[in-house]
N, C-alpha and C positions, 0 to 999 in steps of 0.2 A: 322174487321175494318182495312182499309188501312191507313197508315200514310199520313197526309197532313200537310205541313207547315202552320203556323198560319197567316203569313203576307207576303207582298211583300218585297223583299230585292233587291236593284239595285247595280250592280257592274259596275262602269264606266270605261272608257279607262285609260290606264296607262299615267303617266305624260309625258313620252317621245313622246306620240302621241298628247297630248294636248298642248305641249310646243310651236309649231308654232302659234297657235291661241292666246296663252297668250302673246307671243312676239309681235304679230301684234296689240293686244289690248294696250300693253304698248307704242308701237310706235304711235298709234292713239291718245292716251291720251297725250303723249308728244307734238305732233304737235298741238293738240287742246290747250294745255296750252300755247305754244308759241304764238299762234294766239290770245288768250284771253289777254295775257300779252301785245302783240303788240297793241291791240286795246285800252288798258288802259295806255300805256306808254306816256311820254311827246311827244308833237307834233314835237319836234326838233330831236328826236332819230331816228336812222336808221331803227330800227325794226318797229316803227310807220309808217315811210314812206313806207317801203316795204309792210306791212300788209294792212294798211288803204288806203294810197294814191295810192298804186299799184293796188288796186281793180278796179280802173277806166278803166284799160287797159286789164283786165282779162275777160274771158268768164264766169267763175265761181268765185264768191267772196270767200274770205278766210273763212268767217263764214259758208257758205254752204259746203265748202270743209271739214271743221272740223266736221260738222254734219254728212256728208256722211262717213267720215273715222270712226267716233265713232260708228255709227249705223252698219256699215258693220263689224267692229271688234267685236262688241257685238253679232251680228248674228253669226259670225264664232265661238265664244266661246260657245254660246248656241247650235249650231249645233253639236259641238264636244261632248257636254254633252248628246246628244241623243243616243250615241253609247254605247254598252256594253251588259251585260247579266242581266236579271231580273228573279229571282227565286220567284215563287208565289205558292199558294196552288194547283192550277190546273196543273201546269207544269213549263215550262221554256220558256223564250223569248230571242231570239237573235236579237239585234238591230244593224244594220250595215248601213253604207253609201256606196252607189254605185257610179259609175262615175257621175260627175257633181253634187254631193251632194244629189242625190236622196235617200231617206231613204227606208230601207227594214226591216220589222219585220217578223221574223219567229217564230211561236209558236208551241211548242211540248207538248202534254199532257204526264203525267208520264207514262200512259199506252202505249204510242207510243215508248218508249225507251226500247230496248231489252238488251242493254249492254252499260256500260260506261268504258272508258279507262281514268284513272286518273293517272297522272304522280306522281312520288315520290316528296316529299317536296324539295329534293336536286335538282332534275331536274327543278322544278318550279322556284327555286330561282336562278339557275345558267345556266347550259348548254343549248345551242340552237341547239341540234342535229336535222338534217333535215331528215324527212321521206317523200320523194316526194317533194311537195312544201309547206308542212305544218310542222311547228316545232313539234317535238315529245314532247315538254313540254306543249303543249296545251291539253285541255280536249276534248276527242272525244266521240260522241254519236253514237251508232249503232242503227238505227231505225227499226221499225217493218217491213217496206217494203224492207229491205235489203240495204238501202242507209246509208251512213255515213255523219256526219257533225261535224265540229270542232267548238268549241266555240271561239269567238274572244278574243284577249288579254284583260285582265282587270287589274286594278290597284292593287287589292288584290287577286292575283291568288290563294294563299294558302288558304285563308278563303273560297273562292268559291269552291275549291277542297274539303275541309273538309265538307262543307255544302252539296255538291252533293253526297259525299261519305256516309254521314249519311242518306240522303234521299234514296239512292240506297240500303243501308243495310236494312232500315226499310221497303222498298217496294219490297224486294227480287229481285232487279235488279242486275244481275251479274256485277262484277267490275274486270277490268284488271288493275293490278298495285295497287296503293293506296298511300296515303300521308304518312302513318305510324304515323299519329298524332291522330288517333281515340283511345279514352280510354273508352268511354261509348256511348250508343245510345241516350242520351238525345235529347231534341228538338233543332235542329240546328238554329231555328229562335227565340228561347226564349231569352228575354233580361236577361243579367247577372247583376243583381243588384237590 
């Protein structure tokens, strides 16, 4: 019987890649708060005059502007959350965003993976040595058809590396390198507690 993880585990993008979306959300919420405050301010204040009375001369009212900003910022944050790696019982999914935000999901069954290259824990935590155009600290999958694919950056790269290393050892998938953090072959997706 071949090892199969019990449940799906998702690894999202790192904070440095989510930061622009979070900053845009904070900006949109700040502008919306100023607009709401301006609408409820005393009628003699400058902010009331700018927000409410200034709407007569604008193409888009300040309320509509606040709604558009908040919805677009929320959509940007949600789009960023769609990226990453998902490990599930049948295999692994790579979720990426292409040009203009077009999503792409690539699925690989465990039987399609001929070899894994897992960087050491020190390389995952630190150095960004470059091998071609892909960092050597990323996990590489060599597939059955002779092609190679690199997993995208994730927030918890060491946990993903350990999980994939355990699955590879249990399914007899050859591993290049390794994290050095494996002490037993237990279930990588089992809840601790």
